N, C-alpha and C positions, 0 to 999 in steps of 0.2 A: 726246271731241274727236278729230277726224280727224287722222291723221298729217300733218305738214308736209312737203311734198316739197322736197327740197333741190336747187337748181340747181347743177351742178358744172362747173367749168372743168377742161379737161384740159391747159391750157397756152396761153400767149400765142404762143410761138414755139419753134422747135427751137434748142437751145443746144449748143455743143460739149461733149464729155465733160470736157475740162479747162478750167479757168478759175478762178483764185483768187478772193480775197474783196474785202472792203470797201476802197475807196480812201479813205484819210484822210491828213490832214496830221499828220506826226509831231510830238509836242511838242518844243519847243526845249529846249536844255540849261538855259536860264534858268528854265524851268518847274520844274525839279527843284532848282535851286540855292537854297539857303537864304541869307538875308541874312547870317547869321553861322554858316556851316557848321562843325559840330564835327568835328574829326578824331580818330578813335579812336586811343588809344595804350595801351600796357601799363603805365600809371602806377598802375593800381588795385592794391591790395595782394593778396598771396597769402593764401589762407585757411589757417588752421592748425588741424589736428585735425578738420576737417569739410569737407564740400563746400558749394557754393553752394545756398541754399534758395530755391525759387520756388513761389509759390502761383498756381494757375490757378483763377479764379472763373468757374464755369459749365461744365457737362458736355455741351454740344452738340458738333457737329462741330469747331468752332473749339477748344473746350477740350480735347476728347479728343485731337485731333491734336497740340496744343501739349504736353500732358502726356506723351504718348508720346515725342515728339522730345526733350523735356527729360530724361526718365528714361533714355532710351537714351544720351544724351550725358553722363551722369555727374552730373547735377544732382539734388539731393534735391527731390522734387516732391510737392506736395500739390494735389489737385483737390477743390474744394468745390462740391457741387451739391445743391440741395434736392429736386428731383423726379427721382428716378432712373428713374421709369417715364414720363417726360415724352412726351406725344404732341403735338408742336407742329402747329398748323394750317398745314401746308406741303404744296404740291403733290407734293413728294418726288422731283422729277426730278433726276438726276445725269448729267453728261456721261460719255461713254465713257472719256475720258482719266483720270477720277478712279478708275475701277475698277482700272486698272493702276498708276497713280501711288501710290495709297494701299493697294494690295494687298488689295482688298476681295474676300471670298469670294462666289461667284455665288449661294450660297443665301440671302444677305440681300437679293437683288434680287427683288422680287415679279414684275415684268413687264419684258420687253424690248420697248420701243415702237419699231416700225419705220414706223408710219404715223401721220400727224396730219391732222386736219381743222381748217382755219381757217374759221370761219363768220361771215359779215358781218352787219351790221344788217338787211339785206333777205333774209337767209337763203341767200345764195349760199355754197356750200361749196367750198373749194379743198383738193384732196388734196395733202398735202405728204409727201415721203419718197421720191420717185422717184429721187433722186440718191444715196441711201444704198447703200453697198457691202454685200455679203452679211454681213460680220462686224460691221457698224456698227448701233448701236441707242442709244436713250436709256433709261437704267435708271430704274425706278420703285421707290422704297423707302418704308418706313414709318419715320418719324423715331425712334420708340421702339426699333426694331430696330437701325438704323444707329448711333444715339447710344450705345446700350448696348454694341454691339460695339467701338466706338472707345474707350470708357471702360475696358472689360474688358481690351482690349489694352494700354492705358496701365498698368493695374494689373499685368498680367503682366510688364511691363518695369520695375516697381519703384515706380510712382506710388502714393501713399497716397490712396485715394478716400474722402472724407468726406461723409456724408449730412448736409448742414448748410445753414443759411440765412445767407448773408453779410450783416452789418449795417453795418459801417463799418470804417475803418482810420485809425490814428494815423500821421501822417507822421514821418519820421526827424528826430531832433533835431540830427544833424550828417551830414556827407557819407556816411559808411559805416555809419551806425546802421540798425537794422532797421525795417521797416514792421510795425506791430502790428495784426493783423487781429482783429476781433471778430465772432463768429458763434454761432449756436445749432446745436448738434449733436443729431441725432435718431438715437440708437443703440438704441432700444428699452427702455433701462433706466428711463426716466422717462415711458413712455407716449408720448402725442402732444405733451407739453409741451416736451420738449427741454431741453438743458443749455447754459448760456452758457459759452463758451470763448474763449480768445485764442490766437493763433499768431504767432510772430515769423519773418519771412522777409526775404530780401535784395531780392527783386524780385516784382512782381505782374503777371500777365497778366489783363486784364479780358475775359472771353469770356461775359459774363452778359447778352447780348441787348440788345434795343432799349431796355429800361428799366434799363440798366446802373447799378448803384450804384457800381461802380468809376469809371465815367465821371463821375458826380456828385462823387465824392471828389477828383478832379483838376480839377474845373471844366472839363470837356471841351466844354461848350456843347451846345445843342440842335440838332435837325434836324427837317425835315419827315418825317412818317411816314404810311404807309398802314395801314389796318385790313384784315387778311385774315380772312375768315370762311369756314369750310369745314364741310361735313357729310359724314360717311362713311355711305354708303348701300349696304346689301346688297341686290342685285337678283337676280331669278331667273336660273338657270343659262343659259337660252337667250339672255337679254339680256347676261349677262356674257361670253358667247362673242363678242359683237359687239365688246367692248372688250379682247379677248384681247391684242392688240398695237397697240391704237389709243388715242390720246388726242385730246381735242377742246378747242379754244379758241374762245370766243364773244366777239365785240366788238360794242359798241353802247351807246348811252346807257341802254338799259334794264338791262343787266347791270353797267355801270360807266361813269361819265363820264370816267374817266381811266386805266382799267386794262382788264382782261379777265376773263371768267369761264372756268372750266375744268371738264372732267370727265377725271380721270386714273385709270387702272386700278390697283388694288392686288391683293393676293393673292386675296381672296375678296369684294371689294367695290370700289366706285368712290368717289373723293374728288371732291365737287362743291363748288366754291367761287368766290369773287370777292374783289375788293379795291378800295379807293378811298382817295385822299388828301384830295380836296376835299369829299366829302359823307359823312363818317363816320357821321353820324346816320341815314343812309338805307341802311346796309349790309344790313339784313335784307330791305329791299325789293329791293335788287339781287340778293340771294341767291335770293329767290323767283323773280325773272325768269330767273335762270340755270337753276333747276330747271325752269321752264316751257319754256325753249328746248329742253331735253333731255328733256322730259316723256315722250314715247313710248318713248324708249330706256331710261328708268329706271323705267317704269311697274311698279307692284307692289313697288317697293323699300321697305326699312325703314331708317329712320335709326338708326344704332347709336352715333353719337358726333357731338357738335357742338363746334367749336373756334373760337377767335378769338384774334388776336395782332397786335401792332403790327409793322410792317416798315419799316425806315428807307429814306429816299428819296435820301440823299446822305451822304458821309462827314462826321463831326463836325468842327467847327472845330479841335479839338485831339485828337490820338490818342496823345500821348506826353507824359509829365511825369516827369522824374527817372528812376527805375527802375520806372515803371508804364507799361504799354502796352496799347492796346485792339486787339482783333481781332474778326473776324466782324461780326455785327449790332451789337455794342457800338461798333464803329468806324464803322459805316454802310456796310458792303461788300455792298450789294444792288444789282443792276443795274436801271436804268430799263427800261421797255418790257417786259422779260421777267420781272422780279421774281425773278431767280435769286439764290440766296445760299448754298446748301449747299457747292458746290465752293469758292467764294471764302472761306467761313468756315474750312473745313478747311485751305485753302492758306495763308491769312494766319496761322492758328494755328501751322502748321508753320514758316513763314518766320520768325515772331517768335521761336519757340523755338530755331531754328537759329542766329539771330543771338546769342542769349544763350549758347548752348553754345560758339559760336566765341569770343565776347568773354571768356568766363570760362575759356577753355582747358579745356573739359570739366569745368567745375565747380570748378576749382582756384583761380580768382581772383574777386574782387568785380567786378561789372559796373558800367558807368557809362551815363549817358544816351546817350553817343555810340555805344555798342554796340547799343542798341535802335534808335537812329535809322537804322542801316544797313538794318534791316528795312523801315522806312517808305520810304526812298529806293528800295530795290529794288522794293517793291510798286508805288509810283507809276509808276516807269519801265516796269514790265511791263504793268500793267493800266489805266493812265490812258486809252489809246486805246479800249479796249473800253467803258468807262463813258461816254466822250464820245460815241461813235457811237450807243449805245443811248439816251442822253439826247436827242440830236437826233431820232432816229426817233420817240420818244414825243411830242416837242413837235410834230412835223410831222403824224403820222398818228393820234394819239389825241385830237385837239382837237375833232372833230365827226363825225357819222355819215357825211357824204359823204367825209371824209378817210379814215375807216375802210374804206369801200367801196373806195377807191383802194388802200389798204394790202392788203386781201385780194386784189384783182385783181393787184397786183404780186407777191403770194406765189405765184401760179400759174406764174410764170416759172421755168424750170428753173435758170437762172443764179443767180437770187435764192436759190432753195432750196439750191443747192450751196454758195454762199459763206456762207449763214446756218448751215447744218448744220456745215460745216467749222469755222466760228468757234465754234459752241457745243460740238461734240464734242471739239475739241482745244484750245480756248481760245487760238487764235491769230488775229490780224488781219493779213493780208498784202496787198501791192499787188495790184490786180485787173488783168484783161486790158483794155487801153485801149479796144479796139473794142467789147468786150462791155459795158464800163462806159458808153460813149457811148450804145449802144443802150438800156441800162437807164435812163439819164437821160432819154432821149426818151420811153420808155414810161412812166416815172414821171410826167413832166410831163403826158403825155397822160391818164393816169389821174386826176391831180388836176384837170385841165381838165374832164374828163367829170364828176367829182364835183361841182365847182362849178356846172356847168351843171344837174346834177340838183337841187342845192340851190335854185337860182334858180327852177326850174320848180315845185318843191314850195312855195316861198314864194308864187308866183303863185296856186297852187291854194288856198292857205289864206287869201289876202287877200280 
């Protein structure tokens, strides 16, 4: 089959070097104020002869980051994870700020992506990355490498890492009584069968993903979720050179009715995947379409691994109950539109752990729900704007192919690229330049009008 020629935009207009980001309405104080806000106090008893005990269920970025912060803070920490070699079907993109903030070594980063192509339903390709500074990049990691590193670092700081499958927990019988965790431990002495064990702890952090058993234990409620499907494909060296520092994103009804397809570079292969919330039963069809879109660039490749996993679409109705709190995917911290979750998982795990360390006075006191609630209030105040903006973008631009064409056209604008990358790389959303935002609004409306005109013409042709 002949290669498909991609039409490329070089930009809609020239934008100034400076110009911040998304203009949004800040959430009001009422948004964060609870109907009966609990005020933390030091009424909880001091612990005698031991430190506070906390169990972290799940060993991904959320669990590893939480366990490290707890152990460093003087808390006796246990981390329970069944799959210590877990390879989650994840694009593996991390923002630049995460590298410094979580002190990640550069050798766990497979690729430094400085270029991206956004490819529309009609195969128009927009080159993204022109606004990046020389030191800026998007890191590409393999989850089995990143997760293991964070767990090992937690262990080095005193966390007891247990290779086990969490089953259930018994709730405390009174205010300061322990939670009793039931799990199967796999330590090699019983082969693959494992051994039933229990563990008593003072608090629990649920970092066990979208199918969280901890969430079920506290009746946290359900949420909509997407299915992510990904194939790792080893391609010839000459084709791998094309993806040396380049990632691709494909939009269109063929690859996903409500998300996007991707080709992300790893150390010696590419990850090709897609996702959907609304048509989960068709995920393999969408994956085939994603491979077909990238066909000529991955020709001759060999599939070395196939992965699938649920991804939450919004936070759970309840993320806290007593001395049990949810973080990462278990809490529903994945952004709309981009599907990003690694940074938010690690950040929420650390924030929750820090609230426990502070509330327990470095493990010397029992904690209360009010101590853990501080983490939720800080999280919502910091990240609610980001989630809201991306939710709106997904609803506007992912609803039809004409809207996706408008979205890709808009991505060619340098101002859009700058504020998008600044928001992603540094996890900040700041007020934009009023004049540039007005121009952007006009251009966006123009793109949508052209998209609707295109849709009407297509309908005429098909009638």
